[in-house]
C-alpha positions as a Python dict, from the first residue, in 0.01 Angstrom:
ca = {
    (1, 'X'): (0, 0, 0),
    (2, 'X'): (-70, -249, -283),
    (3, 'X'): (69, -598, -225),
    (4, 'X'): (332, -732, -471),
    (5, 'X'): (107, -1012, -593),
    (6, 'X'): (340, -1130, -871),
    (7, 'X'): (622, -1181, -620),
    (8, 'X'): (393, -1370, -382),
    (9, 'X'): (271, -1593, -664),
    (10, 'X'): (627, -1665, -775),
    (11, 'X'): (726, -1771, -423),
    (12, 'X'): (418, -1994, -395),
    (13, 'X'): (486, -2163, -728),
    (14, 'X'): (853, -2210, -637),
    (15, 'X'): (750, -2382, -315),
    (16, 'X'): (505, -2605, -499),
    (17, 'X'): (772, -2701, -752),
    (18, 'X'): (1020, -2769, -473),
    (19, 'X'): (780, -2991, -276),
    (20, 'X'): (678, -3195, -578),
    (21, 'X'): (1028, -3247, -717),
    (22, 'X'): (1168, -3331, -373),
    (23, 'X'): (888, -3584, -313),
    (24, 'X'): (961, -3747, -649),
    (25, 'X'): (1329, -3777, -556),
    (26, 'X'): (1242, -3931, -219),
    (27, 'X'): (999, -4191, -352),
    (28, 'X'): (1223, -4288, -644),
    (29, 'X'): (1006, -4146, -921),
    (30, 'X'): (1310, -3937, -1011),
    (31, 'X'): (1608, -4169, -980),
    (32, 'X'): (1968, -4078, -890),
    (33, 'X'): (2149, -3952, -1198),
    (34, 'X'): (1827, -3874, -1388),
    (35, 'X'): (1844, -3557, -1597),
    (36, 'X'): (1604, -3277, -1503),
    (37, 'X'): (1524, -3083, -1819),
    (38, 'X'): (1334, -2758, -1790),
    (39, 'X'): (1087, -2840, -2068),
    (40, 'X'): (1003, -3179, -1914),
    (41, 'X'): (953, -3027, -1568),
    (42, 'X'): (734, -2746, -1705),
    (43, 'X'): (513, -3002, -1881),
    (44, 'X'): (500, -3236, -1580),
    (45, 'X'): (440, -2976, -1310),
    (46, 'X'): (233, -2727, -1509),
    (47, 'X'): (451, -2450, -1367),
    (48, 'X'): (658, -2200, -1560),
    (49, 'X'): (1037, -2222, -1590),
    (50, 'X'): (1135, -1943, -1347),
    (51, 'X'): (976, -2092, -1032),
    (52, 'X'): (1111, -2432, -1129),
    (53, 'X'): (1464, -2293, -1155),
    (54, 'X'): (1426, -2137, -809),
    (55, 'X'): (1319, -2477, -676),
    (56, 'X'): (1612, -2652, -845),
    (57, 'X'): (1856, -2400, -700),
    (58, 'X'): (1720, -2474, -354),
    (59, 'X'): (1744, -2850, -410),
    (60, 'X'): (2102, -2805, -529),
    (61, 'X'): (2190, -2617, -209),
    (62, 'X'): (2055, -2913, -13),
    (63, 'X'): (2257, -3163, -214),
    (64, 'X'): (1959, -3335, -374),
    (65, 'X'): (2029, -3201, -723),
    (66, 'X'): (2357, -3149, -911),
    (67, 'X'): (2384, -2859, -1154),
    (68, 'X'): (2644, -2762, -1410),
    (69, 'X'): (2532, -2443, -1580),
    (70, 'X'): (2464, -2484, -1952),
    (71, 'X'): (2551, -2856, -1926),
    (72, 'X'): (2314, -3052, -1706),
    (73, 'X'): (2083, -3060, -1407),
    (74, 'X'): (2030, -3404, -1255),
    (75, 'X'): (1925, -3585, -940),
    (76, 'X'): (2226, -3628, -715),
    (77, 'X'): (2349, -3979, -650),
    (78, 'X'): (2290, -4122, -304),
    (79, 'X'): (2609, -4026, -119),
    (80, 'X'): (2632, -4220, 205),
    (81, 'X'): (2910, -3997, 340),
    (82, 'X'): (2706, -3687, 266),
    (83, 'X'): (2397, -3837, 425),
    (84, 'X'): (2597, -3946, 728),
    (85, 'X'): (2734, -3594, 762),
    (86, 'X'): (2380, -3455, 744),
    (87, 'X'): (2261, -3697, 1013),
    (88, 'X'): (2547, -3590, 1239),
    (89, 'X'): (2478, -3220, 1187),
    (90, 'X'): (2106, -3275, 1250),
    (91, 'X'): (2201, -3457, 1569),
    (92, 'X'): (2423, -3169, 1680),
    (93, 'X'): (2141, -2921, 1618),
    (94, 'X'): (1894, -3146, 1799),
    (95, 'X'): (2122, -3186, 2102),
    (96, 'X'): (2182, -2810, 2108),
    (97, 'X'): (1809, -2742, 2107),
    (98, 'X'): (1769, -2977, 2404),
    (99, 'X'): (2056, -2822, 2595),
    (100, 'X'): (1942, -2462, 2548),
    (101, 'X'): (1567, -2503, 2525),
    (102, 'X'): (1477, -2757, 2794),
    (103, 'X'): (1487, -2514, 3090),
    (104, 'X'): (1197, -2328, 2928),
    (105, 'X'): (976, -2625, 2837),
    (106, 'X'): (617, -2636, 2957),
    (107, 'X'): (383, -2929, 3020),
    (108, 'X'): (230, -2902, 2671),
    (109, 'X'): (577, -2939, 2521),
    (110, 'X'): (623, -3266, 2709),
    (111, 'X'): (291, -3391, 2573),
    (112, 'X'): (384, -3299, 2215),
    (113, 'X'): (723, -3471, 2226),
    (114, 'X'): (577, -3777, 2404),
    (115, 'X'): (325, -3820, 2123),
    (116, 'X'): (591, -3790, 1852),
    (117, 'X'): (822, -4034, 2030),
    (118, 'X'): (539, -4288, 2062),
    (119, 'X'): (480, -4264, 1686),
    (120, 'X'): (853, -4306, 1623),
    (121, 'X'): (870, -4624, 1831),
    (122, 'X'): (562, -4762, 1655),
    (123, 'X'): (713, -4693, 1311),
    (124, 'X'): (1032, -4875, 1408),
    (125, 'X'): (834, -5171, 1548),
    (126, 'X'): (649, -5196, 1214),
    (127, 'X'): (975, -5159, 1017),
    (128, 'X'): (818, -4863, 836),
    (129, 'X'): (1146, -4691, 757),
    (130, 'X'): (995, -4413, 545),
    (131, 'X'): (755, -4319, 823),
    (132, 'X'): (1034, -4354, 1079),
    (133, 'X'): (1251, -4097, 899),
    (134, 'X'): (956, -3860, 859),
    (135, 'X'): (870, -3877, 1230),
    (136, 'X'): (1237, -3850, 1325),
    (137, 'X'): (1243, -3521, 1134),
    (138, 'X'): (931, -3400, 1319),
    (139, 'X'): (1090, -3483, 1652),
    (140, 'X'): (1413, -3297, 1578),
    (141, 'X'): (1226, -2991, 1449),
    (142, 'X'): (992, -2999, 1751),
    (143, 'X'): (1287, -2949, 1985),
    (144, 'X'): (1404, -2650, 1780),
    (145, 'X'): (1054, -2500, 1765),
    (146, 'X'): (1008, -2536, 2139),
    (147, 'X'): (1343, -2363, 2186),
    (148, 'X'): (1206, -2097, 1948),
    (149, 'X'): (1538, -2066, 1765),
    (150, 'X'): (1467, -1953, 1408),
    (151, 'X'): (1829, -1992, 1301),
    (152, 'X'): (1837, -2354, 1416),
    (153, 'X'): (1507, -2422, 1239),
    (154, 'X'): (1633, -2271, 912),
    (155, 'X'): (1956, -2469, 932),
    (156, 'X'): (1764, -2791, 991),
    (157, 'X'): (1559, -2707, 683),
    (158, 'X'): (1876, -2731, 473),
    (159, 'X'): (2012, -3042, 647),
    (160, 'X'): (1708, -3268, 686),
    (161, 'X'): (1630, -3322, 315),
    (162, 'X'): (1947, -3531, 289),
    (163, 'X'): (1844, -3727, 598),
    (164, 'X'): (1509, -3791, 429),
    (165, 'X'): (1686, -3993, 160),
    (166, 'X'): (1734, -4269, 415),
    (167, 'X'): (1365, -4349, 405),
    (168, 'X'): (1399, -4633, 155),
    (169, 'X'): (1738, -4752, 283),
    (170, 'X'): (1661, -4851, 641),
    (171, 'X'): (1415, -5136, 595),
    (172, 'X'): (1517, -5423, 821),
    (173, 'X'): (1783, -5211, 991),
    (174, 'X'): (1580, -5043, 1264),
    (175, 'X'): (1622, -5162, 1623),
    (176, 'X'): (1286, -5107, 1799),
    (177, 'X'): (1414, -5211, 2141),
    (178, 'X'): (1709, -4972, 2130),
    (179, 'X'): (1479, -4694, 2010),
    (180, 'X'): (1222, -4767, 2283),
    (181, 'X'): (1497, -4746, 2546),
    (182, 'X'): (1628, -4423, 2397),
    (183, 'X'): (1279, -4267, 2388),
    (184, 'X'): (1212, -4367, 2749),
    (185, 'X'): (1543, -4226, 2875),
    (186, 'X'): (1497, -3910, 2669),
    (187, 'X'): (1151, -3857, 2820),
    (188, 'X'): (1299, -3896, 3167),
    (189, 'X'): (1570, -3640, 3091),
    (190, 'X'): (1325, -3389, 2942),
    (191, 'X'): (1088, -3435, 3239),
    (192, 'X'): (1380, -3340, 3469),
    (193, 'X'): (1462, -3049, 3234),
    (194, 'X'): (1814, -3191, 3218),
    (195, 'X'): (1948, -3054, 2891),
    (196, 'X'): (2294, -3202, 2937),
    (197, 'X'): (2157, -3554, 2989),
    (198, 'X'): (1918, -3517, 2693),
    (199, 'X'): (2199, -3392, 2470),
    (200, 'X'): (2420, -3686, 2565),
    (201, 'X'): (2140, -3933, 2491),
    (202, 'X'): (2080, -3771, 2154),
    (203, 'X'): (2451, -3778, 2066),
    (204, 'X'): (2473, -4147, 2159),
    (205, 'X'): (2165, -4241, 1956),
    (206, 'X'): (2280, -4047, 1650),
    (207, 'X'): (2616, -4225, 1676),
    (208, 'X'): (2425, -4555, 1674),
    (209, 'X'): (2243, -4445, 1357),
    (210, 'X'): (2579, -4356, 1206),
    (211, 'X'): (2706, -4708, 1277),
    (212, 'X'): (2406, -4849, 1092),
    (213, 'X'): (2465, -4617, 796),
    (214, 'X'): (2828, -4719, 773),
    (215, 'X'): (2710, -5065, 664),
    (216, 'X'): (2487, -4940, 381),
}
């Protein structure tokens, strides 16, 4: 059976457009409120209009872009309440992955999470907030992947882009000592395969992050 190459190419170009536009939003190249005009994006990305519109639709679903058909498409303003809600939902999904997945963890899963947690602590110690948020995302997704829950992974894919917007907002606000304590206690809970304890630790730490966000 011949493969639908046009469809595959369209998906690939849509993904490329999504990744590049999202990265530009995250690093501030595209600022909140900035208009996203099709012609400008086509010229900048070197990608045709249809894949770009697919990418913009996806970004709109994630709250990174605002669209009013036949009026405007623009980068969404930084909405602290929306970001806080996304952090809380990500935390709920993370805690759920720990609760349901931990009984099935293997030694290699411990090693993977230990490595990610060590990187997270290092990023906080260096006040590298952008890296911290990126590694935080890897840690959350790792729990869901170990659980092997495709629905949780897909849901995180829609929630975490909003969390990513914190990357440039948390400089000077990270608490390395609190994070180091959290990582140590979480490792102890995962080593015991205690999903309830791990979930409680995650809930408490996400609440702490929420308290920090409330002051932004």
